[in-house]
Steps between C-alpha positions, in 0.01 A plus 500: 500500500623846414513720816293764329244250372146493635456138421675173566460193280421183692325170456167464676653272763785742561255787547301307758792401716671843468173661609451268807866565608430873519187487709547581870267543806527704815429289814511687831734759357733244343535453124489137384487341154135427442561160329709275725595280207329192360444128486554331168509177316628548144371321196388583149300816516715682765867384488629653177370859530388555858790289634739723304347815644501360859866405482601866460314581827584195698644710785212758516228236456623168636331205326433199723479175308180321586424132505127537412320804356219460744728511799678800347169685507437401861850622594431836322165533691662441830776747420244766429310414818810535709558842348141598566431534124765772465744291297450217259668225305448403136460143378602404150396174338521342155223478245260211568499289814767723671249786486193300585676370813469858633118512482454371859748737656350791302162405646650497849649850443170625364293361788741650750543831311879465472721650231685264271615564143492213251717523189391197292586365158229499237462374145618702196306801399587435140361146517746398231625192683160397640426266654806517723598257770252500793257740318134430556303570184146634504365435152255787493708754690870501420559796733389296799785336698573347835624838631139625474426272795682752720233765450294343775786507751671828415426858603678621192539297182659592168657326205790700349444487124737790417811640677338842543225354720731476800510876522141480616474153643793503742396814694133371504616161645712676770209727591264207543747306714551805730133607525365428843147435359591306185813328607570160349690312237596650163547277198689584176490254219822530301486343150831344413553711183391828660746456789786537263361778281674838545350847543627858562373558858487838658779528753258646756346161532813369673571788732499402866161542664415486865148378589306553815184309612192717472310561823137584422324714760141400575202716417413721799130414463580131520708548814226707669227244405718220647576698818133579546408130478790393723401746778185298541692171539440300821711203393755624234770272358789544250600238241855563401603364160817476297437846366602646839856382444506602134401847607761487781211592728572258790587793734185689399293189553637451850457871580144508376404187693673629816333844482152358459551171690364292207586125484702389194485170317732393214442335170755233378654762269501744794673261731775689683333838483519503882721319748336216687550697825306804387206538738247565218623215277212254537634247248452374142145496369302252289512140383866466609459740792490524874200438721554842651488693167199309375301548815566874483403510128177331572394781739657802337256769377745723299791334329780703353678305220849633419692382202311169458316351203278301741543161339292201635761373745483844671122532501412132561337518160313808632366326815756637744305826565160580629265584207427837649866597532612796291836500316738794439771402245821691457674394181687656207298279274142615444401140413596383847384811691132448388464125575183385689338846517797635682523872565815560286806712578696473176856601586831416653479330840775705661326827409147377552563367845645837612206687347237276645666522844498881482130494399412268791662738756458351848279190415592182675342154485307413825741353755288185553516426126876539483542303819284221362720473195823501710367234726425274198852554372644396841291184481619427154860548602457245767365257240798559276733418779328169547473439132869556419622314804749235419396139586133592571390278208638334181736718293305798367541807280426720806783344696750566220376859470532543878854370509622721216315802648690464826839449335506731201629861495269791511579608134497150346247481211242224502374367169210255437228438247254225405357204697451496880795713596352844424218435754733358756746785476225765486350360816807399705778740403573783743638795306837618615551784261300701253489366146680179572238245376419411141221254490397491134128426506359739232547225239605223735750364253678177571872534425520868613664408820865411397502715182347792690740455780790525251360824355438638849856406601647682192303812621596442865867480412474854360399639835518252787739214419573423865154351554348188340223411265304209655273292287216270610403256229297176488598187323244563224638847410862370532437217249338750258785753501830465681768586246574842649677334788766448235454868395553619856818303538634599157440873573605493869161605620460298819148364586379313799236259371269295728334215309203378695393161353144385557491238222308685232254778463382475860313826525282414198442157654379683802266706289391180326419331832329816649254494211399136564721356230726198547874554468587459132806592292650761740709300750726256324353212708154588353602503131355187338748524207798480735610148551731553789550846663847574628653789691708755311841563641480875481823563683701294251323668211580846637860400562528391140412855398784634705328582832598381840206286612383285788187343631340556845283238672310757713470872577778483761741359244373754249595778743855375537535460119366859460776629718749329276327647197533849648871446546548366146618720215316324230142371424389260768202267472332337798234228446245381757185284463177651628170325580261522200186442698539640851778757447273801438413820685136433584376837634459832340351426157224685332245348256627461141278443199584191301287316243342196651296232309117567530438137391714202610471133589706576812304593812805675649536711187132598505517585872810714445311683220216570734730613778694725263191662349350555837761762583443696183234711665787707649639586159499865397354552153613856443709516177 
């Protein structure tokens, strides 16, 4: 490029990477590169052109070689979650199955409103070599391809059919990923020929730019309407969701609750909004919640929902609240703020909580109501002590959670996802520090645990390398996706992984039994196509991937192994069997709607259907 020139000639792929390398973000007064790098598996469709462009920026945008595209997406989602949506990673995959492997992780990022950029190979725009390897042909629509499937799981989607498109598309993708209301994954389909085509780009496109997250102030009328309603509350309650952390509003939440003496309950995504010892933290709410939180929710008359999308595990499929209860919803997303006839406050939680507090002046919840909530929390705490006690029953998830909770450091990060562990951690974990728990339950994706732990560890090493990333994973998720044990060892990103083996998909077996069905095809011993079930040697398998690994016979041995894992400098895997039938936390659950057969030859199934439907009368029907 001539120094006096106003343009620079680059390929499409080079322009994309050069643009990303020059995007920065200001976080708490510190300037960081917006894109932390990427995860990639090369193949035809991304190696020759995008790979060439990435090589030139391998220091600014480190590329982590993945083992599976789906796990790369999970890692990118966990990275973004650790950084509270203020930084993101890209994922690049080849045309065909490499790209379609990203669909599940894109759906996870979409459900959880997490930024992730997908740079995926596509078929040739010219169509001269059609049909190419791994191309799906639609006879009546040659423009339709597999990448169109990502429209349903992306907040921003584009196919780059000309190099000039990136001038508009790249800033739009960044704006979407950083928008508090519309945040989610962005997808760019990159045809193999277009990636290598050159264009004279304006140099201004590649100037360094510093982004800041927008804070939208709430409408004053919405604040006053909410304050007027809240002043009439006799039994107010706050539901604190994941948006509290994304807004960095945890201090404002605690200040608001303290000033007005309003009990607070947490969603799964909002776990670790408050310390376990905070006097107004009444526990986790919903299907996977605490008895204390659900009892308070049943009696609350005004419910302030902060940064939550109110999914069914939070609301007990909308049976957790009295039908006459009124909702006030603080959310940057208008869609979420108006759910179930809520009185909406559309705006940033940090600002809105301050404004609502000022409008409430000296209002405080009645002392007997706050005292009732706190008493229920004390009762729940006593139950958790008993529930996590070692040797009080056969090996259980709760015992493993309790052992780790007592031995881990305050700033260690906890990661879990699908199966029975999200409920067991939500119910039994006592928060030691703000923002230290990542229980992915927005999409409940099996396989997130180890891959997400790796992504979280990459982010953690940027800020807090002295502490550990601790992963709870069941045998089902481990068998589905475990190759990032190898990734963590290769990249020197130490993980502590607890594999809790219950012999199959035990939580689904529990649901099967609870709805009157016989155990079938969930636990290995109940699979009619399995001739002879056998135990997997998870420790040996993990060791073959480069980790230090051992098995523990009981929670006491697990605790001793955990101490060794803390002292280790590389990924450490601890395996323990847990009871598939009696190893569950029994108290604290809310109703959850599941489809049950209206007609069956089984009396137990019919009775379960009647019992399930009998509780539907509590369900709110407001949209």
